[in-house]
C-alpha positions, 0 to 999 in steps of 0.5 A, a space after each residue: 378943751 372947749 375953753 381953748 376955742 372952737 372945734 368943728 367936726 365937719 361931716 359934709 364932703 361938699 363944702 362951699 369955698 365961702 364956708 372954707 374961707 370963713 372957717 380959716 378967718 375965724 381960725 376954727 380948728 376943723 376936724 374932717 369926718 372920714 370920707 368913706 361911706 362904705 367899707 366896700 368903697 376905696 377913697 376917691 383919690 381923684 377928688 383929693 387931686 381936684 379939690 378946690 379947683 373951679 371949672 367953667 364947663 362940664 368939658 373942663 371937668 371931664 378933661 381934668 378927670 381924664 388927665 388925672 386918670 392918665 397920670 396914674 401908673 399901670 398898677 394904680 388899681 392893682 392893690 385894690 384888686 388884689 384885696 378882693 376875695 374870690 368865691 367859688 360857688 358850688 352848684 
């Protein structure tokens, strides 16, 4: 396997554009580490949508995030909400 080339297990969710371009230039195979830090957290789909986008101001970031959020259907969070368990506490 290693004799066929380099495989990089990339476990950092924050990658510099220069690093990404260098890895492409070297034609290294990159395996992404799962982006879930906790089984309680849903994946951040917004970061997938905004991946590789450069912003010139905080206002531009806010506008893009709001646009993405507004584009989601009314049932966007429903599947996640339906997966929660309800616990009744007897006092």
